[in-house]
C-alpha positions in Angstrom: 12.2 5.3 48.8 8.8 3.9 46.8 9.5 1.4 43.6 6.5 -0.5 41.3 8.1 -4.1 41.7 7.4 -6.7 39.6 7.4 -10.1 40.1 8.0 -13.1 38.2 5.8 -15.3 40.0 5.8 -18.3 37.3 9.2 -18.7 37.4 11.2 -21.5 39.9 12.7 -19.2 41.6 10.3 -16.5 41.4 7.8 -19.0 43.8 10.6 -20.0 45.8 12.0 -16.8 46.7 9.4 -14.2 46.0 8.7 -13.6 49.9 11.7 -13.2 50.9 12.2 -10.4 47.7 9.2 -8.6 49.4 10.6 -9.1 53.1 14.0 -7.7 52.3 12.7 -4.7 50.3 10.6 -3.8 53.3 13.0 -4.1 55.6 14.9 -2.0 54.3 12.3 0.7 53.7 11.5 0.4 50.0 7.8 0.6 49.8 6.3 -1.6 46.9 3.7 -1.1 45.0 2.7 -4.1 42.3 -0.4 -2.4 40.3 1.8 -1.5 36.9 -0.8 1.0 36.3 -0.8 2.8 39.5 -0.1 6.3 39.2 1.4 6.9 42.4 5.0 8.9 42.4 7.8 6.2 42.2 11.3 6.5 42.5 12.3 3.2 40.6 10.8 0.1 38.7 12.5 -3.3 40.5 12.3 -6.6 37.9 12.9 -9.4 40.5 13.1 -12.5 38.0 15.1 -13.3 34.7 16.2 -11.9 31.7 12.8 -12.1 30.3 11.6 -10.1 33.4 13.7 -7.6 33.2 13.4 -6.4 29.9 9.4 -6.3 30.3 9.8 -4.1 33.5 12.3 -2.4 31.6 9.7 -0.8 29.1 7.9 0.3 32.2 10.9 1.9 33.4 11.4 3.5 30.0 7.9 5.0 29.7 8.2 6.0 33.3 11.5 7.8 33.1 12.3 6.0 36.1 15.6 3.6 36.9 15.4 0.0 36.8 16.5 -1.9 39.8 17.2 -5.8 39.5 16.9 -8.5 42.0 18.3 -11.3 39.9 16.2 -14.6 40.0 16.8 -16.4 36.6 18.9 -19.0 35.0 21.1 -17.1 33.5 20.5 -13.3 34.3 23.1 -12.0 31.7 22.3 -8.2 32.5 22.9 -8.5 35.9 26.2 -10.7 35.8 27.2 -7.9 33.2 26.4 -4.9 35.5 28.2 -6.9 38.8 24.5 -6.8 40.1 24.7 -9.3 43.6 23.1 -12.5 42.8 22.1 -13.0 46.5 18.4 -11.4 47.4 19.5 -8.8 50.7 22.6 -7.5 48.5 20.7 -6.9 45.4 18.3 -5.3 47.6 20.9 -2.7 49.2 22.1 -2.1 45.6 18.4 -0.8 44.8 18.3 1.2 48.0 21.8 3.1 47.6 20.2 4.3 44.3 23.6 4.3 42.3 23.1 4.3 38.6 24.6 3.6 35.2 22.7 4.7 32.0 22.9 2.0 29.5 21.8 1.2 25.6 18.7 -0.6 24.5 18.1 -2.4 21.4 14.7 -2.4 19.7 12.8 -4.6 17.0 9.2 -4.1 15.9 8.6 -2.0 18.8 9.7 -4.3 20.9 12.9 -3.3 23.5 15.7 -5.8 24.1 18.8 -5.6 26.6 20.9 -8.6 25.7 19.9 -10.0 22.3 17.3 -11.0 19.7 17.4 -14.0 18.0 15.7 -15.7 14.4 16.2 -19.2 13.9 17.7 -21.9 16.3 16.9 -19.8 19.9 13.7 -18.7 18.6 12.9 -22.2 18.5 14.2 -22.9 21.9 12.6 -19.8 23.2 9.2 -21.3 22.6 9.7 -25.0 23.8 11.0 -23.1 27.4 7.7 -22.5 28.7 7.6 -21.2 31.9 6.4 -24.8 33.6 9.3 -26.5 32.2 11.6 -23.8 33.6 9.9 -24.1 36.7 9.9 -27.8 36.7 13.6 -28.8 35.5 15.7 -25.6 35.3 19.0 -25.7 34.1 18.0 -29.4 32.7 14.9 -28.3 30.9 16.9 -25.5 29.0 19.3 -27.6 27.8 17.2 -30.8 27.3 15.3 -28.2 24.6 18.4 -26.6 23.5 19.7 -30.1 22.5 16.5 -30.9 20.7 15.9 -27.7 18.5 20.0 -28.0 17.5 18.7 -31.5 15.9 15.8 -29.9 13.8 18.0 -27.0 12.8 17.8 -26.0 9.1 19.3 -23.6 7.2 17.7 -20.1 5.8 18.3 -17.8 3.8 18.4 -14.1 4.9 19.2 -10.8 3.2 20.7 -7.9 5.6 21.1 -4.2 4.9 23.4 -2.3 6.8 25.2 0.8 6.8 24.7 1.2 2.9 25.3 -2.5 2.1 23.5 -5.8 1.3 24.6 -9.2 2.4 22.7 -12.4 1.6 23.8 -16.0 2.9 21.8 -19.2 4.6 21.9 -19.7 8.3 20.8 -21.2 11.1 20.9 -18.7 13.6 21.1 -15.0 13.4 21.5 -12.8 16.9 21.9 -9.1 16.8 22.9 -8.6 20.4 23.2 -5.1 22.3 25.2 -7.0 25.6 28.8 -8.1 25.6 27.2 -11.2 27.1 23.8 -13.1 26.2 22.6 -16.7 26.3 24.5 -17.8 29.2 27.6 -18.7 27.8 28.2 -15.8 24.7 30.5 -13.3 25.8 32.4 -10.9 23.7 35.4 -8.6 25.4 35.1 -5.5 22.8 31.8 -5.1 23.5 29.5 -3.2 26.1 25.9 -2.8 26.8 26.7 1.2 26.5 29.0 1.4 23.6 26.5 2.6 21.2 26.7 -0.6 18.9 24.2 -4.1 17.7 26.9 -7.0 16.7 25.3 -9.1 14.9 26.4 -12.6 14.8 25.3 -15.5 12.1 26.0 -19.2 12.8 26.6 -20.7 9.1 27.3 -24.4 9.6 26.8 -27.5 6.9 27.3 -30.2 9.6 28.4 -31.1 13.2 32.2 -30.5 12.6 31.8 -26.8 11.4 28.9 -26.8 14.4 31.9 -27.8 16.7 34.1 -25.4 15.4 31.6 -22.1 15.8 31.5 -23.6 19.8 34.8 -23.4 20.1 35.0 -19.8 18.9 32.2 -19.2 21.0 34.1 -20.6 24.0 37.2 -19.0 23.4 35.5 -15.6 23.4 36.7 -14.7 19.3 34.1 -12.5 17.7 35.9 -12.4 14.5 34.1 -13.7 11.1 34.9 -17.3 9.8 34.9 -20.7 10.8 31.6 -21.0 10.2 30.8 -17.6 12.1 29.6 -14.0 10.4 30.0 -11.3 12.4 29.1 -7.4 11.5 28.9 -4.2 13.8 26.6 -1.3 13.0 23.8 0.5 14.9 21.3 -0.7 12.4 20.3 -3.6 10.5 17.6 -4.5 8.4 16.5 -8.5 8.2 14.7 -9.8 5.1 13.9 -13.6 4.6 11.8 -15.3 2.1 8.7 -16.4 4.4 8.2 -14.8 7.8 10.1 -15.7 10.7 9.4 -15.3 14.3 11.7 -13.2 16.5 12.8 -13.2 20.2 13.9 -10.4 22.3 15.1 -12.0 25.1 13.4 -15.0 25.3 10.2 -13.4 24.4 8.4 -13.3 21.4 9.1 -10.1 19.3 7.1 -10.2 15.8 8.1 -11.9 12.5 10.7 -10.7 9.8 11.0 -8.5 7.9 12.2 -6.3 10.7 14.8 -3.8 11.6 16.7 -3.7 14.7 18.2 -0.6 15.8 20.1 1.0 18.3 18.3 3.7 21.5 21.3 4.7 23.0 21.4 5.7 26.5 17.4 4.6 26.8 17.9 2.8 30.6 19.3 3.8 34.0 19.9 1.0 35.9 20.7 0.7 40.1 24.0 -0.9 40.2 26.6 -1.4 42.7 
């Protein structure tokens, strides 16, 4: 097997385990090319990193019509967990060698793909603060500290969402449009899937810490129903307008600003799975 390897060498785990990934792949007879512009004939594209690395590599896999292999080296590894890809390097590499594929959907916003979710509001602010240097030095503690800081500064903003011939206007501190049943390391929805052909919208609409606690309780209970400060909708396409441009993050990476349309691309990506 010959593959294009994209390794996140800026991450804490990428620095620590990058050599082990390359060595393990070589021991299995997987020849790795590191130049994304290489015209070489390839059998797969491999992402060794977290969800941000996975989504940037997914675009290469789609462009080359190749399956995507994943070696999880991130903080949350939401897609890898969803697809039951082993967190251990040897087992993840063995999964790639076995060459069994599953076809999944991708979301797209402003010509940027996302596997798990795209967000406006609180998480885009968190994503800007979670620099590679901070993640490398502090790991999950850095993620937690920036999250707490951002929650304390959160202010509601006005949005209008158009979907299925309807229009809804409301104020929110966080708008997330998800493709995966699991995202953010803690959110999980039992009746969603990464290959169900749907996007799920979540809006957090709270006016104080008590309502924030109620939303958090719903999230931890995996209750996706609307109410108690949480608005949820399901569609294949959402168009979002805001009074002023708001930054969008897609799987933690910058994805332009509003207004924007979020759409599902069914069956866009093949992933190597156990």
